N, CA, C and O of each residue as an XYZ file, in Angstrom:
712
protein
N     -23.538     63.609     -7.667
C     -24.270     62.358     -7.743
C     -24.329     61.769     -6.332
O     -23.319     61.740     -5.629
N     -25.497     61.305     -5.922
C     -25.607     60.756     -4.571
C     -25.088     59.313     -4.536
O     -24.951     58.658     -5.569
N     -24.805     58.843     -3.328
C     -24.182     57.543     -3.119
C     -25.047     56.394     -3.656
O     -24.529     55.458     -4.265
N     -26.353     56.467     -3.431
C     -27.246     55.386     -3.883
C     -27.234     55.271     -5.400
O     -27.212     54.164     -5.937
N     -27.247     56.402     -6.093
C     -27.239     56.387     -7.558
C     -25.896     55.853     -8.066
O     -25.863     55.059     -9.007
N     -24.794     56.281     -7.452
C     -23.473     55.815     -7.871
C     -23.367     54.301     -7.690
O     -22.833     53.621     -8.565
N     -23.857     53.765     -6.589
C     -23.808     52.318     -6.367
C     -24.591     51.572     -7.445
O     -24.152     50.516     -7.901
N     -25.733     52.100     -7.857
C     -26.526     51.458     -8.906
C     -25.792     51.489    -10.239
O     -25.801     50.508    -10.983
N     -25.153     52.621    -10.538
C     -24.383     52.736    -11.787
C     -23.217     51.746    -11.765
O     -22.983     51.034    -12.743
N     -22.492     51.704    -10.653
C     -21.358     50.778    -10.525
C     -21.822     49.328    -10.671
O     -21.171     48.523    -11.337
N     -22.942     49.008    -10.049
C     -23.487     47.657    -10.128
C     -23.758     47.277    -11.587
O     -23.437     46.167    -12.011
N     -24.344     48.195    -12.347
C     -24.630     47.939    -13.769
C     -23.339     47.759    -14.570
O     -23.218     46.827    -15.364
N     -22.387     48.651    -14.356
C     -21.129     48.587    -15.100
C     -20.390     47.284    -14.813
O     -19.904     46.621    -15.728
N     -20.311     46.930    -13.545
C     -19.596     45.723    -13.160
C     -20.319     44.459    -13.619
O     -19.688     43.441    -13.903
N     -21.630     44.533    -13.687
C     -22.417     43.387    -14.142
C     -22.146     43.073    -15.615
O     -22.051     41.904    -15.988
N     -22.021     44.099    -16.449
C     -21.848     43.875    -17.887
C     -20.386     43.731    -18.308
O     -20.106     43.298    -19.425
N     -19.465     44.085    -17.438
C     -18.035     44.038    -17.791
C     -17.530     42.603    -17.874
O     -17.871     41.766    -17.039
N     -16.718     42.330    -18.882
C     -16.134     40.994    -19.064
C     -14.828     40.834    -18.299
O     -14.327     39.719    -18.148
N     -14.284     41.925    -17.824
C     -13.010     41.886    -17.115
C     -13.069     42.864    -15.955
O     -13.966     43.705    -15.907
N     -12.132     42.771    -15.018
C     -12.148     43.693    -13.883
C     -12.047     45.152    -14.350
O     -11.291     45.468    -15.268
N     -12.811     46.021    -13.712
C     -12.768     47.452    -14.025
C     -11.944     48.162    -12.967
O     -12.156     47.971    -11.770
N     -11.002     48.983    -13.411
C     -10.127     49.698    -12.493
C     -10.810     50.971    -11.990
O     -11.791     51.438    -12.570
N     -10.278     51.510    -10.916
C     -10.768     52.789    -10.382
C     -10.657     53.860    -11.460
O     -11.562     54.679    -11.617
N      -9.559     53.858    -12.197
C      -9.367     54.859    -13.255
C     -10.482     54.762    -14.303
O     -11.058     55.776    -14.698
N     -10.781     53.538    -14.749
C     -11.853     53.366    -15.746
C     -13.186     53.832    -15.187
O     -13.932     54.541    -15.862
N     -13.485     53.440    -13.966
C     -14.753     53.813    -13.353
C     -14.841     55.318    -13.118
O     -15.906     55.915    -13.283
N     -13.730     55.926    -12.736
C     -13.690     57.377    -12.518
C     -14.005     58.120    -13.811
O     -14.761     59.092    -13.814
N     -13.412     57.647    -14.917
C     -13.648     58.295    -16.211
C     -15.099     58.131    -16.671
O     -15.676     59.057    -17.241
N     -15.684     56.970    -16.429
C     -17.059     56.709    -16.860
C     -18.061     57.461    -15.984
O     -19.006     58.067    -16.489
N     -17.848     57.416    -14.672
C     -18.825     57.974    -13.728
C     -18.600     59.455    -13.426
O     -19.489     60.130    -12.907
N     -17.420     59.951    -13.750
C     -17.067     61.350    -13.505
C     -17.216     61.728    -12.025
O     -17.816     62.747    -11.682
N     -16.650     60.874    -11.162
C     -16.603     61.146     -9.725
C     -15.176     60.907     -9.244
O     -14.376     60.276     -9.935
N     -14.865     61.421     -8.044
C     -13.495     61.278     -7.555
C     -13.232     59.859     -7.044
O     -14.157     59.107     -6.737
N     -11.960     59.523     -6.963
C     -11.528     58.173     -6.586
C     -12.014     57.774     -5.195
O     -12.399     56.624     -4.980
N     -12.000     58.704     -4.260
C     -12.412     58.390     -2.889
C     -13.889     58.012     -2.831
O     -14.263     57.065     -2.139
N     -14.728     58.753     -3.558
C     -16.162     58.434     -3.607
C     -16.374     57.052     -4.231
O     -17.224     56.284     -3.780
N     -15.592     56.742     -5.278
C     -15.683     55.417     -5.909
C     -15.289     54.320     -4.940
O     -16.001     53.325     -4.811
N     -14.172     54.486     -4.260
C     -13.698     53.457     -3.322
C     -14.727     53.210     -2.221
O     -14.985     52.066     -1.848
N     -15.309     54.288     -1.708
C     -16.326     54.157     -0.662
C     -17.539     53.396     -1.181
O     -18.035     52.485     -0.518
N     -18.018     53.770     -2.374
C     -19.193     53.116     -2.951
C     -18.914     51.659     -3.291
O     -19.780     50.805     -3.099
N     -17.717     51.362     -3.795
C     -17.352     49.975     -4.108
C     -17.286     49.128     -2.840
O     -17.741     47.984     -2.828
N     -16.722     49.691     -1.778
C     -16.652     48.965     -0.504
C     -18.056     48.697      0.036
O     -18.327     47.610      0.545
N     -18.949     49.682     -0.072
C     -20.331     49.498      0.373
C     -21.032     48.450     -0.486
O     -21.762     47.604      0.030
N     -20.810     48.510     -1.780
C     -21.438     47.545     -2.689
C     -20.922     46.134     -2.407
O     -21.694     45.175     -2.405
N     -19.624     46.011     -2.170
C     -19.046     44.702     -1.834
C     -19.670     44.171     -0.547
O     -19.963     42.980     -0.446
N     -19.871     45.035      0.422
C     -20.499     44.634      1.684
C     -21.953     44.207      1.449
O     -22.414     43.228      2.036
N     -22.674     44.939      0.592
C     -24.065     44.589      0.258
C     -24.158     43.172     -0.305
O     -25.134     42.465     -0.053
N     -23.150     42.759     -1.063
C     -23.164     41.453     -1.725
C     -22.507     40.353     -0.895
O     -22.542     39.187     -1.290
N     -21.921     40.692      0.227
C     -21.136     39.722      0.999
C     -21.940     38.472      1.388
O     -21.373     37.379      1.394
N     -23.192     38.585      1.701
C     -24.002     37.452      2.139
C     -24.877     36.887      1.020
O     -25.874     36.218      1.290
N     -24.511     37.150     -0.219
C     -25.303     36.699     -1.355
C     -24.528     35.670     -2.169
O     -23.377     35.362     -1.857
N     -25.155     35.145     -3.204
C     -24.508     34.162     -4.070
C     -23.524     34.791     -5.034
O     -22.664     34.105     -5.587
N     -23.645     36.085     -5.237
C     -22.724     36.850     -6.086
C     -21.908     37.748     -5.160
O     -22.444     38.330     -4.218
N     -20.620     37.854     -5.433
C     -19.755     38.679     -4.597
C     -18.960     39.638     -5.459
O     -18.573     39.310     -6.581
N     -18.721     40.819     -4.929
C     -17.891     41.814     -5.598
C     -16.526     41.777     -4.932
O     -16.397     41.970     -3.723
N     -15.499     41.522     -5.760
C     -14.142     41.414     -5.215
C     -13.167     42.238     -6.029
O     -13.377     42.517     -7.210
N     -12.100     42.615     -5.360
C     -11.000     43.289     -6.026
C     -10.079     42.207     -6.570
O      -9.622     41.336     -5.829
N      -9.813     42.269     -7.869
C      -8.985     41.250     -8.510
C      -8.242     41.888     -9.678
O      -8.800     42.714    -10.401
N      -6.980     41.501     -9.859
C      -6.152     41.958    -10.987
C      -6.143     43.477    -11.114
O      -6.133     44.004    -12.226
N      -6.146     44.182     -9.991
C      -6.070     45.636    -10.008
C      -7.385     46.325    -10.305
O      -7.410     47.538    -10.513
N      -8.483     45.575    -10.329
C      -9.789     46.163    -10.601
C     -10.853     45.485     -9.766
O     -10.549     44.761     -8.817
N     -12.092     45.721    -10.122
C     -13.238     45.156     -9.405
C     -14.068     44.320    -10.358
O     -14.244     44.685    -11.520
N     -14.589     43.177     -9.859
C     -15.365     42.287    -10.707
C     -16.309     41.454     -9.836
O     -15.997     41.127     -8.691
N     -17.476     41.118    -10.411
C     -18.406     40.214     -9.739
C     -17.959     38.773     -9.957
O     -17.468     38.419    -11.029
N     -18.135     37.945     -8.924
C     -17.840     36.523     -8.974
C     -18.979     35.777     -8.311
O     -19.624     36.295     -7.399
N     -19.227     34.561     -8.766
C     -20.177     33.724     -8.040
C     -19.461     33.168     -6.814
O     -18.250     32.947     -6.840
N     -20.206     32.948     -5.759
C     -19.653     32.393     -4.524
C     -19.222     30.951     -4.818
O     -20.014     30.162     -5.334
N     -17.990     30.611     -4.498
C     -17.453     29.278     -4.809
C     -18.228     28.161     -4.118
O     -18.166     27.007     -4.541
N     -18.951     28.498     -3.065
C     -19.760     27.510     -2.351
C     -20.831     26.898     -3.268
O     -21.298     25.786     -3.022
N     -21.217     27.627     -4.326
C     -22.286     27.184     -5.212
C     -21.776     26.740     -6.583
O     -22.548     26.645     -7.537
N     -20.497     26.473     -6.675
C     -19.879     26.094     -7.945
C     -20.511     24.839     -8.545
O     -20.687     24.764     -9.761
N     -20.848     23.875     -7.732
C     -21.420     22.623     -8.246
C     -22.731     22.871     -8.985
O     -23.017     22.209     -9.982
N     -23.517     23.808     -8.507
C     -24.788     24.129     -9.166
C     -24.549     24.848    -10.492
O     -25.221     24.586    -11.489
N     -23.594     25.744    -10.479
C     -23.279     26.496    -11.700
C     -22.742     25.554    -12.763
O     -23.069     25.694    -13.942
N     -21.917     24.592    -12.354
C     -21.348     23.640    -13.307
C     -22.409     22.757    -13.962
O     -22.203     22.269    -15.074
N     -23.541     22.545    -13.288
C     -24.633     21.782    -13.891
C     -25.266     22.552    -15.042
O     -25.795     21.958    -15.982
N     -25.208     23.878    -14.960
C     -25.793     24.730    -15.993
C     -24.770     25.124    -17.041
O     -25.086     25.203    -18.229
N     -23.568     25.366    -16.611
C     -22.566     25.986    -17.468
C     -21.246     25.257    -17.356
O     -20.689     25.136    -16.265
N     -20.745     24.773    -18.471
C     -19.423     24.145    -18.490
C     -18.411     25.218    -18.884
O     -18.490     25.760    -19.986
N     -17.463     25.531    -18.003
C     -16.504     26.598    -18.302
C     -15.700     26.323    -19.566
O     -15.324     25.183    -19.839
N     -15.439     27.381    -20.334
C     -14.619     27.277    -21.543
C     -13.148     27.095    -21.183
O     -12.391     26.451    -21.910
N     -12.761     27.667    -20.059
C     -11.371     27.569    -19.637
C     -11.128     26.152    -19.136
O     -11.748     25.703    -18.172
N     -10.234     25.473    -19.793
C      -9.914     24.109    -19.405
C      -9.011     24.135    -18.177
O      -8.278     25.095    -17.940
N      -9.085     23.075    -17.421
C      -8.183     22.952    -16.293
C      -6.757     22.868    -16.820
O      -6.521     22.370    -17.921
N      -5.838     23.343    -16.052
C      -4.438     23.277    -16.450
C      -3.845     21.944    -16.016
O      -4.160     21.426    -14.945
N      -2.984     21.402    -16.862
C      -2.297     20.147    -16.532
C      -1.339     20.394    -15.374
O      -1.029     21.537    -15.039
N      -0.876     19.305    -14.769
C       0.105     19.428    -13.690
C       1.364     20.124    -14.182
O       1.939     20.944    -13.467
N       1.798     19.802    -15.404
C       2.996     20.433    -15.970
C       2.776     21.931    -16.153
O       3.671     22.734    -15.889
N       1.573     22.303    -16.609
C       1.272     23.723    -16.805
C       1.227     24.454    -15.464
O       1.743     25.565    -15.341
N       0.612     23.832    -14.467
C       0.544     24.448    -13.136
C       1.936     24.603    -12.532
O       2.251     25.629    -11.929
N       2.753     23.588    -12.696
C       4.120     23.642    -12.168
C       4.906     24.760    -12.853
O       5.585     25.546    -12.192
N       4.810     24.825    -14.168
C       5.520     25.855    -14.942
C       5.006     27.238    -14.580
O       5.791     28.173    -14.417
N       3.702     27.371    -14.455
C       3.100     28.650    -14.111
C       3.539     29.109    -12.721
O       3.802     30.294    -12.510
N       3.617     28.190    -11.792
C       4.073     28.530    -10.438
C       5.523     29.005    -10.465
O       5.872     29.979     -9.798
N       6.356     28.326    -11.226
C       7.760     28.725    -11.333
C       7.857     30.135    -11.906
O       8.600     30.969    -11.388
N       7.114     30.401    -12.965
C       7.154     31.728    -13.586
C       6.611     32.776    -12.629
O       7.188     33.857    -12.509
N       5.506     32.475    -11.941
C       4.900     33.443    -11.027
C       5.860     33.830     -9.905
O       5.966     35.006     -9.556
N       6.553     32.853     -9.343
C       7.423     33.133     -8.203
C       8.816     33.611     -8.604
O       9.479     34.288     -7.819
N       9.272     33.274     -9.807
C      10.651     33.597    -10.200
C      10.740     34.695    -11.261
O      11.845     35.054    -11.669
N       9.620     35.234    -11.715
C       9.638     36.176    -12.833
C      10.486     37.408    -12.536
O      10.561     37.859    -11.393
N      11.120     37.945    -13.569
C      11.187     37.465    -14.944
C      12.152     36.278    -15.059
O      13.177     36.224    -14.379
N      11.799     35.334    -15.933
C      12.559     34.084    -16.035
C      12.540     33.613    -17.494
O      11.581     33.862    -18.224
N      13.608     32.932    -17.906
C      13.712     32.437    -19.292
C      13.190     31.000    -19.380
O      13.002     30.329    -18.365
N      12.961     30.545    -20.615
C      12.536     29.152    -20.846
C      13.585     28.185    -20.302
O      13.251     27.192    -19.656
N      14.843     28.483    -20.567
C      15.923     27.596    -20.125
C      15.947     27.486    -18.596
O      16.173     26.404    -18.053
N      15.717     28.593    -17.917
C      15.708     28.570    -16.453
C      14.525     27.750    -15.934
O      14.670     26.997    -14.971
N      13.361     27.890    -16.563
C      12.191     27.100    -16.176
C      12.497     25.617    -16.378
O      12.234     24.797    -15.498
N      13.055     25.277    -17.547
C      13.379     23.884    -17.840
C      14.398     23.326    -16.860
O      14.305     22.165    -16.463
N      15.367     24.142    -16.466
C      16.391     23.687    -15.510
C      15.764     23.403    -14.142
O      16.133     22.438    -13.474
N      14.826     24.239    -13.736
C      14.160     24.020    -12.445
C      13.284     22.777    -12.503
O      13.252     21.996    -11.552
N      12.577     22.589    -13.605
C      11.657     21.444    -13.746
C      12.392     20.152    -14.103
O      11.837     19.065    -13.942
N      13.628     20.254    -14.583
C      14.400     19.093    -15.046
C      13.747     18.411    -16.234
O      13.882     17.202    -16.419
N      13.035     19.195    -17.039
C      12.397     18.691    -18.246
C      12.182     19.876    -19.178
O      11.987     21.001    -18.718
N      12.216     19.631    -20.473
C      12.023     20.685    -21.466
C      10.620     21.263    -21.301
O       9.650     20.519    -21.154
N      10.517     22.588    -21.325
C       9.249     23.260    -21.016
C       8.700     24.098    -22.159
O       7.749     24.852    -21.955
N       9.269     23.990    -23.357
C       8.838     24.842    -24.469
C       7.351     24.699    -24.783
O       6.659     25.701    -24.959
N       6.853     23.465    -24.855
C       5.452     23.239    -25.196
C       4.502     23.818    -24.156
O       3.482     24.417    -24.498
N       4.842     23.637    -22.896
C       3.996     24.143    -21.814
C       3.991     25.674    -21.826
O       2.946     26.296    -21.637
N       5.145     26.269    -22.045
C       5.219     27.731    -22.092
C       4.407     28.261    -23.265
O       3.724     29.278    -23.134
N       4.470     27.595    -24.394
C       3.664     28.000    -25.555
C       2.176     27.956    -25.216
O       1.430     28.868    -25.570
N       1.748     26.905    -24.536
C       0.342     26.774    -24.132
C      -0.056     27.907    -23.184
O      -1.131     28.488    -23.333
N       0.798     28.224    -22.213
C       0.495     29.295    -21.262
C       0.441     30.654    -21.954
O      -0.350     31.519    -21.577
N       1.287     30.836    -22.969
C       1.236     32.072    -23.763
C      -0.098     32.153    -24.519
O      -0.733     33.207    -24.551
N      -0.514     31.042    -25.123
C      -1.777     31.007    -25.876
C      -2.978     31.279    -24.987
O      -3.963     31.865    -25.435
N      -2.903     30.858    -23.729
C      -4.000     31.089    -22.776
C      -3.898     32.475    -22.131
O      -4.741     32.847    -21.314
N      -2.868     33.231    -22.498
C      -2.636     34.592    -22.001
C      -2.433     34.629    -20.483
O      -2.762     35.621    -19.832
N      -1.893     33.548    -19.928
C      -1.586     33.519    -18.510
C      -0.174     34.036    -18.240
O       0.133     34.484    -17.136
N       0.681     33.967    -19.265
C       2.026     34.542    -19.192
C       2.253     35.371    -20.448
O       1.515     35.272    -21.429
N       3.303     36.196    -20.386
C       3.660     37.031    -21.539
C       5.166     37.252    -21.537
O       5.851     37.026    -20.539
N       5.658     37.701    -22.688
C       7.060     38.098    -22.788
C       7.187     39.447    -22.094
O       6.405     40.364    -22.349
N       8.175     39.559    -21.219
C       8.362     40.809    -20.470
C       9.631     41.550    -20.846
O       9.885     42.646    -20.347
N      10.424     40.962    -21.717
C      11.666     41.603    -22.122
C      12.679     40.564    -22.541
O      12.337     39.425    -22.859
N      13.945     40.982    -22.536
C      15.034     40.060    -22.906
C      16.166     40.193    -21.905
O      16.479     41.281    -21.422
N      16.769     39.051    -21.609
C      17.929     39.012    -20.718
C      19.098     39.684    -21.440
O      19.272     39.483    -22.642
N      19.883     40.459    -20.743
C      21.065     41.056    -21.362
C      22.141     39.973    -21.490
O      22.169     39.016    -20.716
N      23.000     40.134    -22.454
C      24.077     39.166    -22.638
C      23.896     38.343    -23.897
O      23.044     38.636    -24.736
N      24.706     37.314    -24.014
C      24.720     36.467    -25.200
C      23.377     35.780    -25.375
O      22.832     35.206    -24.433
N      22.852     35.844    -26.586
C      21.606     35.182    -26.921
C      20.364     35.994    -26.613
O      19.319     35.776    -27.225
N      20.457     36.930    -25.671
C      19.319     37.791    -25.308
C      18.016     36.993    -25.179
O      17.031     37.275    -25.861
N      18.030     36.003    -24.299
C      16.884     35.111    -24.101
C      15.646     35.903    -23.685
O      15.742     36.907    -22.979
N      14.493     35.439    -24.132
C      13.218     36.075    -23.796
C      12.894     35.799    -22.331
O      13.056     34.680    -21.844
N      12.433     36.838    -21.641
C      11.995     36.726    -20.252
C      10.474     36.627    -20.214
O       9.784     37.260    -21.012
N       9.965     35.838    -19.294
C       8.522     35.643    -19.158
C       8.051     36.061    -17.775
O       8.783     35.968    -16.790
N       6.805     36.525    -17.731
C       6.148     36.879    -16.479
C       4.659     36.635    -16.619
O       4.174     36.301    -17.700
N       3.948     36.800    -15.541
C       2.509     36.567    -15.546
C       1.761     37.799    -16.062
O       2.329     38.885    -16.177
N       0.475     37.606    -16.369
C      -0.373     38.663    -16.922
C      -1.500     39.004    -15.942
O      -1.673     38.348    -14.915
N      -2.256     40.040    -16.288
C      -3.460     40.381    -15.517
C      -4.463     39.229    -15.599
O      -5.203     38.983    -14.646
N      -4.489     38.531    -16.721
C      -5.402     37.390    -16.867
C      -5.025     36.271    -15.888
O      -5.900     35.556    -15.400
N      -3.740     36.119    -15.603
C      -3.283     35.169    -14.590
C      -3.917     35.512    -13.244
O      -4.442     34.640    -12.552
N      -3.861     36.804    -12.883
C      -4.444     37.238    -11.615
C      -5.939     36.943    -11.580
O      -6.461     36.448    -10.581
N      -6.618     37.253    -12.674
C      -8.059     37.009    -12.753
C      -8.359     35.517    -12.669
O      -9.269     35.107    -11.949
N      -7.600     34.704    -13.402
C      -7.801     33.250    -13.431
C      -7.740     32.657    -12.025
O      -8.524     31.771    -11.683
N      -6.793     33.158    -11.205
C      -6.622     32.627     -9.863
C      -7.350     33.455     -8.801
O      -7.285     33.141     -7.612
N      -8.043     34.512     -9.235
C      -8.856     35.302     -8.313
C      -8.063     36.075     -7.290
O      -8.492     36.228     -6.146
N      -6.899     36.568     -7.700
C      -6.083     37.366     -6.781
C      -5.902     38.768     -7.342
O      -6.031     38.989     -8.546
N      -5.602     39.706     -6.460
C      -5.484     41.099     -6.862
C      -4.086     41.442     -7.348
O      -3.927     42.241     -8.271
N      -3.077     40.847     -6.735
C      -1.694     41.127     -7.136
C      -0.819     39.928     -6.791
O      -1.251     39.009     -6.094
N       0.413     39.949     -7.287
C       1.339     38.850     -6.997
C       1.647     38.756     -5.504
O       2.034     37.694     -5.016
N       1.481     39.848     -4.789
C       1.697     39.830     -3.339
C       0.703     38.910     -2.641
O       0.946     38.481     -1.513
N      -0.416     38.602     -3.302
C      -1.440     37.720     -2.732
C      -1.135     36.240     -2.937
O      -1.863     35.385     -2.431
N      -0.067     35.926     -3.675
C       0.319     34.518     -3.847
C       0.688     33.933     -2.492
O       1.221     34.640     -1.637
N       0.412     32.651     -2.289
C       0.809     32.023     -1.022
C       2.318     32.150     -0.819
O       3.098     32.051     -1.766
N       2.704     32.369      0.413
C       4.128     32.480      0.731
C       4.750     31.091      0.740
O       4.138     30.126      1.198
N       5.962     31.004      0.233
C       6.676     29.731      0.181
C       7.899     29.839      1.076
O       8.682     30.783      0.970
N       8.052     28.870      1.949
C       9.210     28.808      2.821
C      10.393     28.305      1.995
O      10.364     27.168      1.524
N      11.438     29.126      1.805
C      12.576     28.715      0.972
C      13.224     27.403      1.424
O      13.662     26.619      0.582
N      13.294     27.145      2.742
C      13.893     25.902      3.226
C      13.027     24.699      2.843
O      13.547     23.660      2.435
N      11.719     24.842      2.973
C      10.814     23.752      2.601
C      10.906     23.472      1.107
O      10.905     22.317      0.681
N      10.984     24.533      0.318
C      11.097     24.391     -1.125
C      12.393     23.665     -1.487
O      12.399     22.803     -2.366
N      13.480     24.011     -0.815
C      14.776     23.373     -1.078
C      14.723     21.886     -0.710
O      15.283     21.058     -1.428
N      14.062     21.538      0.392
C      13.935     20.131      0.800
C      13.105     19.350     -0.203
O      13.434     18.209     -0.524
N      12.024     19.957     -0.706
C      11.202     19.296     -1.721
C      12.010     19.072     -2.997
O      11.906     18.024     -3.635
N      12.812     20.064     -3.356
C      13.628     19.962     -4.569
C      14.656     18.831     -4.406
O      14.901     18.077     -5.347
N      15.251     18.717     -3.219
C      16.216     17.651     -2.976
C      15.553     16.281     -3.080
O      16.132     15.364     -3.662
N      14.358     16.126     -2.531
C      13.695     14.818     -2.597
C      13.282     14.471     -4.026
O      13.247     13.296     -4.391
N      12.971     15.474     -4.828
C      12.626     15.231     -6.231
C      13.860     14.772     -6.997
O      13.765     13.893     -7.854
N      15.010     15.354     -6.699
C      16.236     15.043     -7.421
C      16.829     13.694     -7.041
O      17.641     13.147     -7.787
N      16.434     13.144     -5.884
C      17.006     11.864     -5.423
C      16.468     10.730     -6.176
O      16.841      9.585     -5.919
């Protein structure tokens, strides 16, 4: 299959997909090797770089996104189904993202407030999931983030999360506790 045809096929597949498509999925559908796919995806992403639609790598796959510069126009046409997260949900989600795997009790101890309701909401939105159980008495459930979390925030992996300076975090925690 020539490069131009593969790019057109990839463009169609990515256009109709509701979630990011992985190299493995695309390889199985297109019946081409991974290197040819990566090259074509990089070329396609470059083709879209100066347009209102962009092709990005997110959550371990590839997906089209509208350019955030034009969000105000899109919002006039389309009201997103995904509701904004509350401050409590964002705080809890950040704790889970940076500390995973983590238990409800540990999240509540860090937040200094009971977090069961917020964790339930994040589970319902599929932004977090149960990842196992802590060994020992009680075998508390451990939580971590999901692929949907990565997609929601437009990042490819947890390594793309902003870096946090541990000293700055400790100072913020001290001022909150005072």
